[in-house]
N, C-alpha and C positions, 0 to 999 in steps of 0.2 A: 504493500500500500504506500502511495506517495506521501511525503511529509505533510502536504497541505490537505490530505484527506483523513488524517488521524483525528481521534477524538480527544487529544491532549493539546492544550493551548497554553502558550506562555503569556500572552497578553489578554487582557479582558476588554472586549469591546463594550461600549456603552449601549445598552439595550433600551430603545425608546419605550415609553409606556404603551402597553397594548391598547387597542381601541376598546371602548366600552362594550361589555358583553351584550349580545343581542337578545331581545325578548324571544319567547317561543314563536310568536307571530312572525317576527322578522326571520327567525331561523327557518320556518316553513317556506317562506318566500325564497330565501337563498337556496334551499334544498330543491325547490321546483325549478329554479333557474339552472342549477347544476345538472339536474336530470335532463333538462332541455339540451344543455351542452353535450351530455353523454350521447344521447341518441343522434344528435346532429354530427358529432365527431365520427362515430363509427359508420354512420350512413355515408358520409362524404367519401370515405375510402373503401367502403364495403369490407371493412375489416375491424376487428377489435372485440372486446368482451363487455357487452352491455349488461348482461344479467346480474353478475355480482356487483358491478359498479352501481347500478340502480339500487340494489339491496343495501349497500353500505353507505349510501349518500348521507343519510341522517347522522351517522356516527362521525364522519369526517367533518361535516358542517358543525356539529356540536363541539368537536375538539378545537377546530381552528377559529370558530367565531364565538365561542362561549367559555371554554374551559382552559385551554392551553395559554401559557405565556410564551409568545414566540415573536420573532423579528423578521418581517418580510425582506429586510435588506440582506439577510442571509449570511451567516458565518458558519462555515462547515462544522466547527466544533460545538456550536450551540451552547456555549458557556452561559450560565445563568438563564437558560431557556428550558422549557419543556421540549422534549424531542418526540417525534413520531416516526416509526418505521413501518412501511408497508411490506409485509412478507409475501403476500399473494399478489405479486407485481403485475399479473395480467389484468387486474382491475385498474390499470393506469388511467383510464378516462376520468374516473371520479377524482383521483388524486390530482391530476393535472388541472381539472376544472376548479377544484377547491383552492389549490395553490394560486391559480391565476386570480380568482375572485377575492382571495385574501391579500393580493397585492404583491406576490412574489415575482411575477412577470406579466407582460401585457396580455389581457384577455384575448386580443386579436390573434395571438400566437396559437390559440387553440385550433385555428383553421389549418395549421400545418401538421396536425396529428398523423403519425405514421407515414408521412411523406418523405421523399428523399431529402437528406441533409437537414431534417428537422431535429430539434432538440427533444421533441415529444415522441420518442420512439415507442413501439408497442409495449415494451417493458422498460421501466425507468432505468437509466444508466448514468453513473457518475461522470463518465468521460464526456458526456454531452454538456456538462457544467450548467445544468438547469437548476436555478435557485430552488431550494426546498428538497432536493434529492440528495440523500446522504449515503445510500447504498444502491448498488445494482440489485434488482430483485426480479424474480421470474423463475429461477431455479428454486422450486418450493422447498420449504422446511428449514430455511436458514435464518429467517427473521428473528425468531425468539432467541437464538444464540447471539446474534448481533446486538439486540436490544439489551440482553442481560449484560454483555460486555460494556455497552455504553453506560448502563446504570451503575455498574461497578466503578467505571472511570469517574463518574460524577461523585460517587461517595469518596473515592480516593482524593479527588480534587476539592473536597469540601463544598461541592455544589449541591444545594438542597432541592433542585428542581427534579421533575419526574420524567420517566421514559415510558412511552406508550408503544405498543406493537399490535398490529392487526394480522390475524391469520385466517385462512379459510378452514372449514371443518374437514373437507376432503384432504387438505394439506396435512392434517394430523396423521395420515398414513405414513408420512416420512419419519424415519427413525430418529433423525437428528432433533426433531421437536422434543422427543421424550428424553434425550440426553440433556437438553437445556432445561426441561421441566424438572429433572432430578437435581441439576446443578444449582439453579436459582434458590430454592428453599434451603439447601445445604449451606450455601454461602450467605444466607440471610439478605438476599438482594431485595430489600423492602421499599425501594423507590421505583419499582417496576409494576406497570399495569398492562397485562396481556389481555387481548380481546380475541375471541373466536367468533367468526361469522358463522353461526350455526343455522344455515339455510337448508341443510339436508340434501343438497344437490352437488354433484360434480360432473365433469365433462361427459362421462359415460352413463350417467343415471343417478339414482339416489345413493346417498352415502350408506344407507341401510343395506342396499343390495350389493354395492361394490366393496365396501370395507368393513361395515358393521362396527361403528364406533362405540356402541354400547353407552353406558352411563358415564358421560364425560365429567360430570360433577364429582362422582365418586372417585374416578381415576385421578383427577387433579388434587382432590382433597387427600387421597392416599399418598400422593407425592409431597404433600406439605404446603399446598397453596390455600389461600383464602379465596373461596369461590362465590361469585354472585351470578345471578341470572336476570335477564331483562328482555323485553320486547325492543328490538333495535330499530323498528320502523315507526315508533311513536315517541316524540320528544317528551311527552308527559311521563313516560316510564323510563326512557333512556337517560335523560338528564339526572334524575335522582339516583339512578344506579351508578352513573359515572361520578357523581358527587360522593356517594358512599364509598366507591372504590378509592377515591382520592383521600377520604378521611381515614381509610384503613392502612395507608402507607405509613412507613416509619415504625411498624410494630414487629419487625423481625421476620416477616414472611412476605413473599410476592403475592400480588392480587390478580385473580383471573375473572374476567367477565365473559360469561357465555351468553352471546347476544343472538337471540332468535330473530331472523329476518326472512323475507321472501325474496328469492331471486327475481329480478325484474320489477321490484316494487315501484308502483306509480304508473305503470303501463299495463293495463288489464290483460292484454293478450300475451304478455311476457311473464306474468307473475307465476311463480311456483314451478316453472318448468326448466329442466336442465338444458333443453334444446336452445335456449337463448344464452348459454354460457359463452359462446364465441361466434355468434351469428349476427350480422348487421341487418337492420330493417331495410326493406325496399322503399321506393318513393311513397307508395300508398300507405305503408305501415308507419313511415316517419310522420306523415301528416296526421294520421290517427293518434300517434303517440303525443305529438305536440299539442293536439286539441285537448288532451287529458292533463297536460303539464302547463297549466295557465299560471301566469304571474301578473301581479298588478301593474308592474312597470318592466316589461320585457327588456332585457339587456343583451340580446343575442349578439354574438360577435359577427 
């Protein structure tokens, strides 16, 4: 890893005060706009992953517009900031949209998604130097390990901010996830909040049919995690769960939020189906989706 990409920093940048947290009504409007971005981005290039992106929209909006202390001017080390790592990097459309809407780079750049020479590649990559991206992700199973290391680095540096990581439930079939799940409680990494998008779907079908994840709460509790559960598509339940997760940090154990979502949430013909894992809408489907994703003041790029 190059020196400028490490999570150790010798100088402390001045972090500007974050914007005022958004109300639930404002968050819902931002989420609708982000979902419009997602379907338009994948439609424009007939490529991408709308299903999981739509399902996880509310989480990323809640983190970047309500909960996290972060700096859109972007310093790779993120000292004195909360950090977010996207492990299931194929849902890059939601990540790119939220970063752009939060001020990390121009919203107009969303129009370059998955195009040649774009910084917005199908899976996020650090060599593109896109503000907000701290790891290359897409090879599943690695995010929890990275987030655990970043959280330990913060503790060693006396930095009391938190580290968040999002994983897909199908991703839990990767063995490296469980190595990290053992490591974090053993080393008392208690500034870490891991989140699983428990939508029950993966590329080839339902997780119950493909991998049989069983009782995830019991599994993580057996490994020593503090586990919470919440509906990830309703801010009224998601926000209190995230606040509770934050309140449980600093108590000697990492925190896990099992977040129930519907793949394709917000677009009725996509919801709950693994078939929209990596399929773009056609022209007619795009128009139908946009009619369902109305915002008071549309800010389409």
